[in-house]
MARZAPA-975557 format. One record per residue: residue number from 1; residue in one letter; x, y, z of N, C-alpha, C in turn. Coordinates in pm, whole numbers. Example, Ala and Ser with C-alpha at 12.3 -4.5 7.8 and 13.67 -1.06 7.14 Angstrom:
# residues 2
<senu resi="1" resn="A" n_east="1319" n_north="-569" n_up="780" ca_east="1230" ca_north="-450" ca_up="780" c_east="1320" c_north="-330" c_up="780"/>
<senu resi="2" resn="S" n_east="1285" n_north="-225" n_up="708" ca_east="1367" ca_north="-106" ca_up="714" c_east="1290" c_north="3" c_up="787"/>
***
This chain:
# residues 68
<senu resi="1" resn="M" n_east="86" n_north="-117" n_up="0" ca_east="0" ca_north="0" ca_up="0" c_east="90" c_north="122" c_up="0"/>
<senu resi="2" resn="G" n_east="48" n_north="225" n_up="-70" ca_east="128" ca_north="347" ca_up="-78" c_east="43" c_north="469" c_up="-49"/>
<senu resi="3" resn="I" n_east="108" n_north="580" n_up="-59" ca_east="42" ca_north="708" ca_up="-39" c_east="34" c_north="778" c_up="-174"/>
<senu resi="4" resn="V" n_east="-83" n_north="832" n_up="-205" ca_east="-103" ca_north="904" ca_up="-329" c_east="-130" c_north="1050" c_up="-294"/>
<senu resi="5" resn="K" n_east="-50" n_north="1140" n_up="-350" ca_east="-71" ca_north="1281" ca_up="-325" c_east="-172" c_north="1333" c_up="-427"/>
<senu resi="6" resn="I" n_east="-279" n_north="1393" n_up="-378" ca_east="-378" ca_north="1453" ca_up="-467" c_east="-405" c_north="1596" c_up="-422"/>
<senu resi="7" resn="D" n_east="-455" n_north="1673" n_up="-515" ca_east="-491" ca_north="1812" ca_up="-491" c_east="-598" c_north="1822" c_up="-382"/>
<senu resi="8" resn="N" n_east="-591" n_north="1926" n_up="-302" ca_east="-688" ca_north="1945" ca_up="-192" c_east="-832" c_north="1952" c_up="-243"/>
<senu resi="9" resn="D" n_east="-854" n_north="2018" n_up="-357" ca_east="-990" ca_north="2026" ca_up="-412" c_east="-1042" c_north="1888" c_up="-452"/>
<senu resi="10" resn="L" n_east="-955" n_north="1808" n_up="-513" ca_east="-995" ca_north="1672" ca_up="-551" c_east="-1023" c_north="1588" c_up="-426"/>
<senu resi="11" resn="H" n_east="-943" n_north="1604" n_up="-323" ca_east="-967" ca_north="1532" ca_up="-198" c_east="-1104" c_north="1569" c_up="-140"/>
<senu resi="12" resn="E" n_east="-1138" n_north="1695" n_up="-148" ca_east="-1269" ca_north="1739" ca_up="-99" c_east="-1381" c_north="1676" c_up="-183"/>
<senu resi="13" resn="D" n_east="-1361" n_north="1669" n_up="-314" ca_east="-1460" ca_north="1603" ca_up="-400" c_east="-1476" c_north="1457" c_up="-362"/>
<senu resi="14" resn="V" n_east="-1365" n_north="1390" n_up="-336" ca_east="-1369" ca_north="1249" ca_up="-296" c_east="-1443" c_north="1235" c_up="-162"/>
<senu resi="15" resn="R" n_east="-1414" n_north="1325" n_up="-69" ca_east="-1478" ca_north="1320" ca_up="63" c_east="-1629" c_north="1336" c_up="49"/>
<senu resi="16" resn="R" n_east="-1672" n_north="1434" n_up="-30" ca_east="-1816" ca_north="1459" ca_up="-46" c_east="-1884" c_north="1343" c_up="-119"/>
<senu resi="17" resn="A" n_east="-1820" n_north="1292" n_up="-225" ca_east="-1878" ca_north="1179" ca_up="-299" c_east="-1886" c_north="1054" c_up="-211"/>
<senu resi="18" resn="S" n_east="-1787" n_north="1035" n_up="-125" ca_east="-1787" ca_north="917" ca_up="-39" c_east="-1906" c_north="917" c_up="56"/>
<senu resi="19" resn="A" n_east="-1946" n_north="1035" n_up="102" ca_east="-2062" ca_north="1045" ca_up="191" c_east="-2190" c_north="1008" c_up="116"/>
<senu resi="20" resn="V" n_east="-2202" n_north="1054" n_up="-6" ca_east="-2321" ca_north="1025" ca_up="-87" c_east="-2328" c_north="876" c_up="-120"/>
<senu resi="21" resn="M" n_east="-2213" n_north="817" n_up="-153" ca_east="-2210" ca_north="677" ca_up="-196" c_east="-2193" c_north="578" c_up="-80"/>
<senu resi="22" resn="C" n_east="-2192" n_north="628" n_up="43" ca_east="-2178" ca_north="543" ca_up="162" c_east="-2052" c_north="458" c_up="156"/>
<senu resi="23" resn="R" n_east="-1942" n_north="523" n_up="113" ca_east="-1812" ca_north="457" ca_up="109" c_east="-1716" c_north="538" c_up="194"/>
<senu resi="24" resn="S" n_east="-1608" n_north="474" n_up="237" ca_east="-1502" ca_north="550" ca_up="301" c_east="-1436" c_north="637" c_up="195"/>
<senu resi="25" resn="I" n_east="-1360" n_north="736" n_up="239" ca_east="-1288" ca_north="821" ca_up="145" c_east="-1193" c_north="737" c_up="62"/>
<senu resi="26" resn="N" n_east="-1121" n_north="645" n_up="125" ca_east="-1029" ca_north="559" ca_up="52" c_east="-1102" c_north="469" c_up="-47"/>
<senu resi="27" resn="A" n_east="-1216" n_north="414" n_up="-8" ca_east="-1293" ca_north="327" ca_up="-98" c_east="-1345" c_north="406" c_up="-218"/>
<senu resi="28" resn="Q" n_east="-1386" n_north="532" n_up="-195" ca_east="-1433" ca_north="615" ca_up="-306" c_east="-1320" c_north="645" c_up="-403"/>
<senu resi="29" resn="A" n_east="-1204" n_north="681" n_up="-350" ca_east="-1088" ca_north="709" ca_up="-435" c_east="-1049" c_north="583" c_up="-513"/>
<senu resi="30" resn="E" n_east="-1049" n_north="468" n_up="-446" ca_east="-1015" ca_north="343" ca_up="-512" c_east="-1114" c_north="312" c_up="-624"/>
<senu resi="31" resn="F" n_east="-1242" n_north="336" n_up="-600" ca_east="-1345" ca_north="313" ca_up="-701" c_east="-1320" c_north="401" c_up="-823"/>
<senu resi="32" resn="W" n_east="-1295" n_north="530" n_up="-800" ca_east="-1270" ca_north="621" ca_up="-912" c_east="-1145" c_north="580" c_up="-989"/>
<senu resi="33" resn="I" n_east="-1041" n_north="539" n_up="-918" ca_east="-918" ca_north="496" ca_up="-984" c_east="-945" c_north="371" c_up="-1068"/>
<senu resi="34" resn="K" n_east="-1015" n_north="274" n_up="-1010" ca_east="-1045" ca_north="150" ca_up="-1083" c_east="-1129" c_north="179" c_up="-1206"/>
<senu resi="35" resn="M" n_east="-1233" n_north="260" n_up="-1192" ca_east="-1320" ca_north="290" ca_up="-1305" c_east="-1245" c_north="368" c_up="-1413"/>
<senu resi="36" resn="G" n_east="-1160" n_north="459" n_up="-1373" ca_east="-1080" ca_north="534" ca_up="-1470" c_east="-985" c_north="444" c_up="-1546"/>
<senu resi="37" resn="R" n_east="-925" n_north="353" n_up="-1474" ca_east="-832" ca_north="256" ca_up="-1537" c_east="-907" c_north="168" c_up="-1637"/>
<senu resi="38" resn="L" n_east="-1025" n_north="120" n_up="-1598" ca_east="-1105" ca_north="38" ca_up="-1688" c_east="-1153" c_north="119" c_up="-1808"/>
<senu resi="39" resn="A" n_east="-1189" n_north="245" n_up="-1787" ca_east="-1233" ca_north="331" ca_up="-1897" c_east="-1120" c_north="355" c_up="-1996"/>
<senu resi="40" resn="E" n_east="-998" n_north="375" n_up="-1946" ca_east="-884" ca_north="394" ca_up="-2036" c_east="-855" c_north="266" c_up="-2116"/>
<senu resi="41" resn="A" n_east="-872" n_north="152" n_up="-2052" ca_east="-845" ca_north="25" ca_up="-2119" c_east="-957" c_north="-15" c_up="-2216"/>
<senu resi="42" resn="N" n_east="-1075" n_north="43" n_up="-2198" ca_east="-1192" ca_north="9" ca_up="-2280" c_east="-1261" c_north="137" c_up="-2327"/>
<senu resi="43" resn="P" n_east="-1197" n_north="216" n_up="-2412" ca_east="-1249" ca_north="348" ca_up="-2448" c_east="-1382" c_north="349" c_up="-2521"/>
<senu resi="44" resn="T" n_east="-1424" n_north="237" n_up="-2575" ca_east="-1553" ca_north="234" ca_up="-2646" c_east="-1670" c_north="201" c_up="-2553"/>
<senu resi="45" resn="L" n_east="-1641" n_north="166" n_up="-2428" ca_east="-1748" ca_north="130" ca_up="-2334" c_east="-1792" c_north="252" c_up="-2254"/>
<senu resi="46" resn="S" n_east="-1922" n_north="257" n_up="-2226" ca_east="-1975" ca_north="362" ca_up="-2138" c_east="-1952" c_north="321" c_up="-1992"/>
<senu resi="47" resn="F" n_east="-1974" n_north="416" n_up="-1902" ca_east="-1965" ca_north="386" ca_up="-1759" c_east="-2058" c_north="270" c_up="-1724"/>
<senu resi="48" resn="N" n_east="-2180" n_north="275" n_up="-1773" ca_east="-2277" ca_north="169" ca_up="-1743" c_east="-2231" c_north="33" c_up="-1797"/>
<senu resi="49" resn="D" n_east="-2170" n_north="34" n_up="-1915" ca_east="-2118" ca_north="-91" ca_up="-1971" c_east="-2008" c_north="-148" c_up="-1881"/>
<senu resi="50" resn="I" n_east="-1921" n_north="-61" n_up="-1830" ca_east="-1812" ca_north="-106" ca_up="-1743" c_east="-1867" c_north="-161" c_up="-1613"/>
<senu resi="51" resn="V" n_east="-1966" n_north="-95" n_up="-1555" ca_east="-2028" ca_north="-144" ca_up="-1432" c_east="-2092" c_north="-280" c_up="-1458"/>
<senu resi="52" resn="K" n_east="-2164" n_north="-293" n_up="-1569" ca_east="-2228" ca_north="-421" ca_up="-1603" c_east="-2123" c_north="-530" c_up="-1617"/>
<senu resi="53" resn="M" n_east="-2013" n_north="-500" n_up="-1685" ca_east="-1905" ca_north="-595" ca_up="-1705" c_east="-1848" c_north="-640" c_up="-1570"/>
<senu resi="54" resn="Q" n_east="-1830" n_north="-548" n_up="-1478" ca_east="-1776" ca_north="-580" ca_up="-1346" c_east="-1874" c_north="-664" c_up="-1264"/>
<senu resi="55" resn="L" n_east="-2003" n_north="-632" n_up="-1273" ca_east="-2104" ca_north="-711" ca_up="-1202" c_east="-2109" c_north="-853" c_up="-1255"/>
<senu resi="56" resn="E" n_east="-2102" n_north="-867" n_up="-1387" ca_east="-2103" ca_north="-1000" ca_up="-1447" c_east="-1977" c_north="-1078" c_up="-1409"/>
<senu resi="57" resn="A" n_east="-1863" n_north="-1010" n_up="-1402" ca_east="-1738" ca_north="-1077" ca_up="-1362" c_east="-1746" c_north="-1127" c_up="-1218"/>
<senu resi="58" resn="A" n_east="-1830" n_north="-1062" n_up="-1137" ca_east="-1850" ca_north="-1102" ca_up="-998" c_east="-1963" c_north="-1203" c_up="-985"/>
<senu resi="59" resn="D" n_east="-2009" n_north="-1256" n_up="-1098" ca_east="-2121" ca_north="-1352" ca_up="-1100" c_east="-2248" c_north="-1297" c_up="-1036"/>
<senu resi="60" resn="L" n_east="-2272" n_north="-1169" n_up="-1058" ca_east="-2395" ca_north="-1106" ca_up="-1010" c_east="-2477" c_north="-1070" c_up="-1133"/>
<senu resi="61" resn="P" n_east="-2576" n_north="-1153" n_up="-1165" ca_east="-2655" ca_north="-1128" ca_up="-1285" c_east="-2721" c_north="-992" c_up="-1282"/>
<senu resi="62" resn="V" n_east="-2697" n_north="-915" n_up="-1387" ca_east="-2749" ca_north="-778" ca_up="-1394" c_east="-2902" c_north="-779" c_up="-1399"/>
<senu resi="63" resn="A" n_east="-2962" n_north="-879" n_up="-1463" ca_east="-3108" ca_north="-886" ca_up="-1472" c_east="-3173" c_north="-889" c_up="-1334"/>
<senu resi="64" resn="D" n_east="-3103" n_north="-947" n_up="-1235" ca_east="-3157" ca_north="-955" ca_up="-1100" c_east="-3163" c_north="-818" c_up="-1032"/>
<senu resi="65" resn="L" n_east="-3097" n_north="-719" n_up="-1087" ca_east="-3091" ca_north="-588" ca_up="-1023" c_east="-3189" c_north="-488" c_up="-1078"/>
<senu resi="66" resn="K" n_east="-3265" n_north="-526" n_up="-1180" ca_east="-3359" ca_north="-432" ca_up="-1242" c_east="-3474" c_north="-404" c_up="-1148"/>
<senu resi="67" resn="V" n_east="-3518" n_north="-280" n_up="-1152" ca_east="-3632" ca_north="-236" ca_up="-1071" c_east="-3759" c_north="-270" c_up="-1144"/>
<senu resi="68" resn="A" n_east="-3854" n_north="-327" n_up="-1072" ca_east="-3980" ca_north="-369" ca_up="-1135" c_east="-4070" c_north="-251" c_up="-1163"/>
***
């Protein structure tokens, strides 16, 4: 594990987003880093496509998550 230096404004954005998403600050930053990395590796996919791909990789059928 290492330390990542980020701008104070970005840290504040992470802090505020973490409260909304019910994640720790570190978990929110990790999520954004992971999603950014996946987006760079898959530039033709939308955010929703990437989330769907990750849910399917975790054996969580996306159809089970639809709202009736």
